[in-house]
C-alpha positions as CSV (number, residue, x, y, z in Angstrom):
1,M,47.6,-66.6,-77.0
2,G,47.5,-64.3,-79.8
3,V,46.9,-60.6,-80.0
4,L,43.6,-60.7,-81.0
5,S,42.8,-63.4,-78.5
6,L,44.0,-61.0,-76.0
7,M,41.8,-58.3,-77.2
8,L,38.5,-60.7,-77.1
9,L,39.4,-61.6,-73.8
10,V,36.7,-60.4,-71.1
11,V,38.4,-59.3,-67.9
12,S,36.5,-60.0,-64.9
13,L,37.8,-58.5,-61.7
14,Y,36.1,-59.4,-58.4
15,A,36.3,-57.8,-55.1
16,V,37.8,-60.5,-52.8
17,A,34.8,-60.6,-50.3
18,D,32.3,-63.1,-49.0
19,D,29.0,-64.1,-50.7
20,K,26.9,-61.1,-49.4
21,S,29.3,-58.6,-51.0
22,P,28.1,-56.7,-54.0
23,A,28.6,-58.3,-57.2
24,V,27.3,-57.6,-60.7
25,E,26.0,-59.9,-63.4
26,W,26.3,-58.6,-66.9
27,T,23.6,-59.4,-69.3
28,A,24.9,-57.2,-72.2
29,P,27.2,-56.2,-73.8
30,A,29.1,-59.6,-73.9
31,C,32.8,-60.0,-74.6
32,G,33.7,-60.9,-78.2
33,W,32.7,-59.6,-81.8
34,I,29.5,-57.3,-81.9
35,Y,28.2,-56.2,-85.3
36,D,25.7,-53.8,-84.3
37,G,24.2,-52.2,-87.3
38,L,25.1,-54.6,-89.6
39,T,22.6,-57.3,-88.3
40,N,20.0,-55.0,-86.8
41,K,17.1,-56.0,-89.1
42,S,13.5,-54.6,-88.6
43,D,12.2,-58.1,-88.1
44,Q,14.5,-58.6,-85.1
45,E,13.5,-57.7,-81.5
46,R,14.6,-54.4,-80.6
47,V,16.1,-53.2,-77.2
48,A,13.6,-52.1,-74.7
49,Y,14.7,-49.8,-71.9
50,P,12.7,-49.3,-68.7
51,V,11.6,-45.8,-70.0
52,P,12.5,-45.8,-73.9
53,P,14.8,-43.0,-75.0
54,I,13.0,-40.8,-77.5
55,D,14.7,-41.8,-80.9
56,R,14.8,-38.5,-83.1
57,G,16.8,-40.2,-85.7
58,A,20.2,-39.6,-84.6
59,Q,20.5,-42.5,-82.5
60,R,21.9,-45.4,-84.4
61,H,23.6,-48.3,-83.3
62,R,22.9,-48.2,-79.8
63,I,24.0,-50.9,-77.5
64,A,22.2,-52.0,-74.3
65,I,24.4,-51.8,-71.0
66,E,22.3,-54.2,-69.0
67,G,22.8,-56.3,-66.0
68,K,21.9,-56.9,-62.3
69,L,23.9,-55.5,-59.0
70,K,23.4,-58.3,-56.3
71,N,23.6,-58.2,-52.5
72,L,23.5,-54.3,-52.3
73,N,22.3,-54.8,-48.5
74,G,21.3,-51.0,-48.3
75,V,24.4,-50.0,-50.2
76,R,23.8,-46.2,-51.3
77,Q,23.5,-45.2,-54.9
78,P,24.7,-44.1,-57.2
79,H,27.1,-46.5,-58.3
80,T,29.6,-45.7,-61.2
81,L,29.4,-47.0,-64.7
82,V,32.8,-46.4,-66.4
83,V,32.4,-46.7,-70.2
84,N,35.8,-46.6,-72.2
85,G,37.1,-44.7,-69.2
86,N,34.1,-42.1,-69.1
87,P,32.7,-42.2,-65.5
88,L,28.7,-41.9,-65.6
89,P,26.1,-42.3,-62.5
90,L,24.3,-45.6,-62.2
91,Y,21.2,-46.4,-60.5
92,T,19.5,-49.5,-60.2
93,D,15.8,-50.7,-59.6
94,D,14.6,-52.1,-56.3
95,D,15.9,-55.5,-57.5
96,G,19.2,-54.2,-58.5
97,R,18.8,-54.2,-62.2
98,F,20.0,-51.5,-64.7
99,V,19.7,-50.9,-68.3
100,R,21.4,-47.9,-70.0
101,P,22.0,-46.9,-73.9
102,Y,25.3,-46.2,-75.1
103,A,26.8,-45.2,-78.4
104,F,30.0,-47.0,-78.8
105,G,32.6,-46.6,-81.5
106,S,34.0,-48.9,-83.6
107,G,36.9,-51.2,-82.4
108,S,38.0,-52.0,-78.6
109,N,35.3,-51.0,-75.9
110,S,35.3,-51.5,-72.3
111,V,32.7,-51.2,-69.4
112,A,33.1,-51.5,-65.7
113,L,31.1,-51.3,-62.7
114,I,32.1,-49.5,-59.5
115,S,30.0,-49.8,-56.4
116,S,29.3,-46.8,-54.5
117,T,31.7,-47.7,-51.8
118,G,34.5,-48.0,-54.3
119,E,34.7,-51.3,-55.1
120,R,35.6,-52.1,-58.6
121,L,33.0,-55.3,-59.1
122,Q,33.6,-56.5,-62.7
123,S,34.8,-55.2,-66.2
124,V,34.1,-56.8,-69.9
125,Q,35.8,-55.7,-73.1
126,F,34.3,-56.3,-76.5
127,Y,35.3,-55.6,-79.9
128,D,32.8,-53.7,-82.2
129,A,33.4,-54.9,-85.8
130,N,31.0,-52.4,-87.4
131,T,33.4,-50.9,-90.0
132,E,30.4,-48.7,-91.2
133,K,31.2,-46.3,-88.1
134,T,33.4,-43.4,-88.6
135,P,35.7,-42.6,-85.7
136,A,34.4,-39.9,-83.4
137,R,36.8,-36.9,-83.6
138,I,34.8,-35.1,-80.8
139,R,32.7,-36.9,-78.4
140,L,30.9,-35.4,-75.4
141,I,29.6,-37.5,-72.9
142,M,26.9,-36.4,-70.1
143,G,25.4,-37.9,-67.0
144,W,24.0,-36.6,-63.6
145,D,23.4,-38.0,-60.2
146,D,19.6,-37.6,-59.8
147,P,17.1,-40.2,-61.9
148,G,14.3,-37.8,-61.2
149,A,16.0,-34.8,-63.0
150,E,15.8,-34.3,-66.8
151,V,19.2,-32.5,-67.7
152,D,19.8,-31.4,-71.5
153,M,23.3,-31.0,-73.4
154,H,23.6,-28.0,-75.9
155,I,26.2,-27.8,-78.4
156,I,27.0,-24.8,-80.5
157,T,29.2,-25.6,-83.4
158,P,31.6,-23.2,-85.3
159,D,29.2,-22.6,-88.2
160,G,26.7,-21.7,-85.5
161,Q,24.5,-24.8,-85.6
162,H,23.0,-25.6,-82.2
163,A,22.4,-29.3,-81.3
164,F,20.0,-30.4,-78.5
165,F,17.0,-32.4,-77.8
166,A,14.7,-30.7,-80.3
167,D,17.4,-30.6,-83.0
168,P,19.6,-33.5,-82.4
169,V,21.0,-34.0,-86.2
170,L,23.1,-31.0,-87.6
171,S,23.8,-30.6,-91.5
172,N,27.5,-30.3,-90.5
173,G,27.5,-34.2,-89.6
174,G,27.3,-33.5,-85.7
175,G,24.5,-34.7,-83.6
176,L,23.2,-36.3,-80.3
177,D,23.6,-39.7,-80.5
178,V,22.0,-40.8,-77.5
179,D,19.6,-38.2,-75.7
180,G,18.6,-39.7,-72.4
181,V,15.2,-38.8,-71.3
182,D,14.8,-41.1,-68.3
183,G,17.5,-39.7,-65.9
184,P,20.4,-39.9,-65.1
185,G,21.7,-40.1,-68.9
186,P,23.7,-40.3,-70.8
187,E,23.5,-37.9,-73.2
188,I,26.1,-38.1,-76.3
189,F,27.1,-35.7,-78.8
190,T,29.5,-37.0,-81.6
191,M,31.0,-35.5,-84.7
192,A,33.3,-37.3,-87.0
193,A,34.5,-34.7,-89.1
194,P,34.8,-31.7,-87.1
195,L,34.7,-28.1,-88.4
196,H,37.7,-25.9,-87.3
197,G,36.9,-23.3,-85.0
198,T,35.2,-22.8,-81.3
199,Y,32.9,-25.0,-79.7
200,L,30.5,-24.2,-76.9
201,V,29.2,-26.5,-74.5
202,Y,26.2,-26.0,-72.2
203,V,24.3,-27.9,-69.9
204,N,20.6,-26.9,-69.0
205,Y,18.6,-28.3,-65.7
206,W,15.3,-28.6,-67.9
207,G,12.9,-30.1,-65.3
208,N,12.0,-33.2,-63.2
209,L,10.5,-36.5,-64.1
210,T,8.1,-38.4,-61.9
211,E,5.5,-41.6,-62.5
212,E,3.1,-39.0,-63.6
213,G,5.6,-37.6,-66.2
214,Y,7.6,-34.3,-66.5
215,N,7.2,-31.2,-64.5
216,F,8.9,-28.1,-63.2
217,N,8.1,-28.5,-59.6
218,A,11.5,-28.2,-57.7
219,Q,10.2,-30.4,-54.9
220,T,10.2,-33.6,-56.9
221,N,13.7,-34.0,-57.7
222,R,15.9,-36.3,-55.2
223,N,18.9,-34.1,-54.7
224,D,18.9,-30.5,-53.6
225,M,22.0,-29.8,-56.1
226,I,22.3,-31.9,-59.1
227,T,26.2,-33.0,-59.9
228,T,26.4,-33.3,-63.7
229,Q,29.4,-35.2,-65.2
230,I,30.7,-34.0,-68.6
231,T,33.6,-35.9,-70.4
232,L,35.2,-34.3,-73.5
233,V,37.1,-36.8,-75.7
234,L,39.0,-35.4,-78.8
235,N,40.3,-38.0,-81.4
236,E,38.9,-40.9,-79.7
237,N,40.6,-44.4,-79.5
238,T,43.8,-42.7,-81.7
239,I,47.3,-41.8,-80.3
240,N,46.0,-38.4,-80.2
241,E,43.5,-38.8,-77.9
242,K,42.9,-36.1,-75.5
243,R,40.3,-36.2,-72.4
244,E,38.8,-33.8,-70.1
245,N,36.3,-34.3,-67.4
246,F,34.1,-31.7,-65.7
247,I,31.7,-31.7,-62.6
248,V,29.0,-29.0,-62.9
249,P,26.4,-28.4,-59.9
250,L,22.6,-27.4,-60.9
251,R,20.5,-26.0,-58.3
252,T,17.6,-24.5,-60.2
253,I,15.2,-25.8,-62.9
254,G,15.8,-23.6,-66.0
255,E,19.5,-23.2,-65.2
256,L,21.6,-22.8,-68.2
257,Q,25.6,-23.1,-67.5
258,L,28.5,-22.8,-70.1
259,V,30.6,-25.7,-69.5
260,K,33.6,-25.7,-72.1
261,T,34.9,-23.4,-74.8
262,F,37.2,-25.3,-77.0
263,R,38.7,-25.1,-80.5
264,Y,39.4,-27.8,-82.8
């Protein structure tokens, strides 16, 4: 088998257990070549999420991570979705279905699902063949463990620009690729040609989300303390890739925390 065939091979790792053990069925992405951005035309059906993310212009080339977790049998949530090595909390609906948006880079990508009990259920690899994408030199991915909370990521770049939900696209080339508005993320900041200097990364517990809409009632969140996970990736998918993970607890609506100061 050639190297290319190996790159396109789907890697399926099922827990050795009976038919009643948790298992996952992937709907998307599928193994093989993906040409997102090259074939997405206005007359084609668009991906619909349970609560559509607000597209403010920076969210291009999104791919849905979609599937169904079977045989939950009361297994607690959240589970863990691992995208290119980046862990994200994952909740399902009552039937075990899930759909999350993600901004993948070009080249080889992987998605895996780990149950809340620690079982690695299944993983899939695919190759994004969209050569229009410029590799990310800075990527920040954030998720959190409360689907009833709305948490925002704020990035200050060396020239003083501020990327957040109200101003996602910066003139220096940085911006939010995915701004998750239906909990629990992800939110993704990407910069392909970073300015040299100091970057500041903040998280803000903005409010809560219920069936009636957004609110600032502290009683409507699911968890007393929200655990936010942030991953910083520098020079993604190169031999110089560096990765850091941060866990940030949030307790009060309106709370703003400085997560990381770094230089590029």
